N, C-alpha and C positions, 0 to 999 in steps of 0.2 A: 915723852917721846921714846919710840922705840930703839932708836939709834943702830938700827941696820943699817949695814954698808953695802950698796950695790956692788957684784962682782966687774971689776974694772976689765979685767982681762977678756971673760967671758963676751960681755958687751962688746968690746972691740973687736974681736973676732967675727962675731955675727954681722956686725956693721960691714967688715970686709967680705965677708961671703956674701952678703946680700947685694954687694956693689959688683959683683961678679956677674950676677943674673942679669945682665943688661945687652942691649943691641950693639953689636960691636962696628955696625956699619953706619951708625949714628953718632954724632959728638956727644961727648960728655958720659952721664951714666943713663943712658935713655931708656925708660921701661914704661912705655905708652900703654895705658889701658887698651884692651882690645887687641893684643899682640900676646904672642907665645911666652915673651918675656914676662909680661904681667902676670900670666898664670904662672910661671914659675918663681914669681915673687910672692904671691899669695900662698903657693903650697909649700914654700921655705918657711912663712912664717906659721903655717898649720903645723909642720911637723914640728916646729918649736913649741908651740902650744901643747902638742901632744907629749914632749916630752918633759913640759912642764906639769903633767898630771892633769890636763883640761880634757873633757869632752868635747869634741870639735864636730862641727858641721857647715855645710856652705848653702846658704838658702836661696832662693829662687832668683835672686839678683846677683850673686857673684859675691856675696860678702861671706867672708870668713869667721865664724862665729866659735868661740872657744869659751866653755864655762868650768869653773873651779866651784863646787859646792861648798855652801857656807855651812856652819854650825848649826843654823837654826833653817836656813833656807826662807824661800818666800819672797824675799826682797832681795833687790839687785843692785849693784854698783856696777856701772859700764866704762869701760875703758876701751881707747883705740885710736886707730888713726889711718893712713893708707899708705900702699906701697907703689903706686904709680906714680910716673913721673911726666913732666913736659918733655918736649924733643929738647935735647941737649941740656936736659937738667941735672941736678946734682945729686950726692949720695945721702942727704939728711932730712930731707923735705919730707913729711911724714914718716919716713923711716925710724926715726928717732921715737916717735910717739907709739909706733907697733913694738918696736925692741924694748921699749920702755915698760909699756904696760905689760908684756910678756914677764920681763924681769921682776917687776912687783909682785906677779904671782909667784913664780919662783921663790922669792926670797921669804915669802908670806909661807909657803910650805917648807923650805930648808929650814926656817928658825920656829917652826910650830906654833906659828901667831895664829890666837883665836880671831876669827872673822866669821860674824852670824850673817853677812850678807853672801848670796853668790856673787862670785867675780866674773863678769862678763867681758871677754875681750874680743873686739870686733875690728878685724881688716877691711875698711871700706873699699867695694869696687867703684873704680874710677870717679875719684876724686876731682882730679884735673880736667880741663876743659878739653873735647873731645872733637872730633870733625864734624859730628852732628849737631854742633852748637850748645851742647850738654855739659855740666859738669855736676860734681858730688851725686851722681847716679845712685850709687847704693845706698846712701843715707837718705836720698830722698825716696827711694824705693821702702826703704824700712820704715819711714815715716807716712807712707801713703800718700807721697805726693807724685805719683807718676799716674799714667792712664794710656790709651792706646794712642793717642797724639805723641806720647815719648818715644813708644815703639815705631811710629811712623816717620819720626824725623829723619832726613836724610843729609848724606855727605857730599861733597862737591861731586862726585860721581853718579850720584843718584840712588846710591845704594842705603838702604833703611837700617835703623838701627836694629830692627828684629832680624834682618839679614846677616848681620853682623856679630850678634851675639854668640851664635854657636861657636865660632871660632875661640870664644873664652869661656868654652864648657857651660854656657849660659842657654836654658831652654827658655825661649821668647814666651812660650805658653805659661810656664811657671813665673817670669817676670812681674807680672802684676798681683801676684799674690805672695811678695814677700815683706808684707806690713808687719813689723814687730809689735808684740804688745808690750807697750811702756808701762803699764798700770804698776807693776810692780818695782818700777826702776827709781831709785832715791835719786841718783846722781850719775851724771855722765861727765868724765875728765878727759882732757886730751893734752897730752904732753905735747910741744912743738916747738922747732927752732922759730925764732922771730921774723926770718926773712928781710928786716930792714936794720938800721944802724943804732936803733935808738938806746937799745941797753949798752951797747958798747961805747957809744958817746957818752953817756950818763955813768958808766962805771958801775953799773949794777948786774948783779947775778941772775935774778930771777926777774920775770915778767908777770904780773897780774893782769890778764885781760878783763876789761870791762866792756868793751863792745866790739863786735865783729863788723866790719864796714857793709854798708850797702851798696849794692853792685845795679847799676841800669846798663844793659848792653843795647847798642843799636847797628842798623843796616842801612845802609844809603843807597839808592841808585839814581845817578844822573844821566841823563839822555839828552846830547846834543846833535850835533850834526858832522857827519864825517866829510872832510875835505882834504885837499892837496896841501900839504904844509908848508910847500915852498911859493904856492901861487895864491894862497886865500889871504888876503889882509887882515891883520889883526882886529881891525875894527867891524869886521864882519863875520866874524867867527862865532860858533855855538860849540865852546870847548868843553865838553863835559869834563876831562880830567882837571883844566884849572879851577872849575867849580868845586871838585872834592878836593884839591889843593889848598884851597881856600879855607874849606870846613875843617880841614886837619888843622890848620893855625887857630881856628875858633876853639876847637877842641882843648888845646894847648892854653890859650887864653883865658877860657871859662875855668879851668882845673885851677888855675892861677888865682882865683878869686874868693878862694874859701880857706879855712883850716883844717890841716888833715884831709885835704881833698886832693884827688887825681884824677886825670883823664889821659887817655890814651889811644891812640889810632894804630891799630894790629895790623889791618890787611887793606890793601887797596889795589885795585886793578884796573887799568885800561885797557878798552876795546876800540880797534884793534891794536895789539902790541908791536907799533912800528914807529919809528922816530921821523918818517917823512907823511905821517897821516895824523889829522887833528883827531883827537879821540870823538868817537860817536857816542859811547859810554863810559861811566867809571862807577866801581862799586866800592863801598868803604865801610869796614867795619871797625867797631870803636866800643869803649866803656866809659863810665864815670863811676869813681867809688868815693864814699864818702862817710862820715859817721852821724849825719843828720838826714833825715829824711826830707826834711824841707828844701835843704840845698841840694839834693838830689833832684828833686821835682823841679827847681828852678833853673838847674842845669839843662835838664831835658828839653824844656821851655826855650831856653837861650839858644840851644844848639838846633832845635828845631828852625827856630826863627832864622840864625846864621847860614843855614845851609838853604832856605829859601832864597835868602838874600845873594848869596853868591851865585845861585843858579839865575834869579832873575836878572841880574845884571850882565848875562852873558847869552840870554836868552836859551837857557838850558831848563829841562824839566828835573823835577828831583821828587823823588819818593823816599821817605825815612820810615822806619818801623822800629819801635822799641820792643827787641824780642826777650830781654830778661828786665825785670823791674824787682829786685829783691830788695827789701827794706834793710836798714841797718840792724842789729841784732843786739840788744842790751843782754848781758850775761847774768845770772843770778846772783843776787847779792849775799845770801848766805852763804854758797859755795866761794864767791870770790875773797869773802871775809875768812874763811877757813882757811885756803891757801894763804893769804896775807898772815895769818896767825902763824901756821907751821913755818912760813918763810922766816920770819923775825925769831921765833923760837930756836931755829937751825942756825940764828947768827948770820943770816945772809942779809945783804942787800939788795933791794927790790925796786921796782919802778910799777905803778899801775898803767896800762897801756891800751891804746886803740890798735887793733888789729886791721890792717890796710889790705889784708889778704883774705879771702874766703877761705872757710873751714866747714869739713863735716860738722863740727860742734855747732855752727851756727843754724845748720839744718834740724839737728837733735834738739835744739833748743825749744822747738815749737812742741815738744812733748815731754819733756824733763827739766829739772835745774841742771844747768851746765856749768862747768869753769874750764879755764885754758891756763896753763902753764908755759911759758916761752923761755925759753934758753938763748943767749947772744949768738948772733952769727958775725963771724969775721968780715969786718968791712961791709957789714950790711947786704952780703951779695947771696943772691939765691934764684932759682931758675936759671940756672948757668953752671958749667963745669967748676967754676972756682968756688962754689958753695962749701962752706966750711964752718962746723961748730967744733971747738977743742973737747975732747973725750972728757976733761974734769968738769966741764960746764953740763955735759950730757950726764955725767953722774950726780951732779947737783941737783939737775931737774928730776932724775929719776927719784932720788931721795925727797924732794919735796912732794912729788906724784905719790909715792907710798905712803909717808906719814899723813899726807890729805885724805887719802882711801882708810886709814886705820882711824882717824879723827872722825869722818863721817859715819862710819861702821858703829864707834862706840856711843856718838851722840843719837843715832838711830834707837839703839839698844836702850837708852833712857838710863 
């Protein structure tokens, strides 16, 4: 083991500076993709990469890529995460992985450690869901999982993603040409906060991720009949809003039926928006998450049936569309074994983990071997202003990331 210690004060200062690059008009530490604040966040990371001696570029999909050439070159170890946040998000989601990866490169430089692989750090563009119904946009572009329909996706105002990209200094004409050649990539590693309570509950310092959740998003449109709320008897109404509300409860019931399964109704709208009118239309958007593809398929079947039943008994029509069907992603055993060995040799307590959150690592896993390292989240809070991870835990995560990089490099050396 190298026993190199991350620079605590340096990382703390960078976390603080990154947290200032946010939208003060929104709650928490908001840095949504496709905003000027997102551009500033990625540029800040790029500046740190340059200071660490990396050659940098921005690809056609807005991903910031920094490279530290290895002693032999040719093969690559890739690290990274994202700097964008949800609206009202926190200071650590994604950021810990970006700053941790840059710190690893700096430590290798400062201590004169021989690394044969090129080290590639990526700040992925737009990991969090955007108004166009898309997420992990940058990593999907790097892995060739975008096409013209991606650019044609629209937000609620009718604006297309292609029209929005220039605000983030991305040329839509280059977007589809951002596919990365993963042939030389030995492994991809992502350090991340857990975003849940399991490590803290178990008193563990490190989470070794075995599987990243599958996610099935849906959109349902209920069409009933608009009537006067005061004069229309309950037994003759065709209330689209009530059918949607019953479906919300079905999402909760279905999600409670599995192990490590989740279900959320995130958006619901009634039309017209008036308390004295029976709803003519109601739209509902939500998702299911879980570690087993078979359960996700069953949840999809059950919700489709439940929405149909809620609509039928009220004389309402329903159309349901499954807009995202991402299967669970098992991470790669040789990499997870290496992370486990490193944690044990550093004398750290650890747990094997299922990630209920989606990550760029889950997308990159289609192209190379991937591992994820979790550090605890206080009270399991995330995607909120209260999101917090202790600096000592972040330093521990960076140490595990560094030693994992060095061990992968040595093993590939033979």
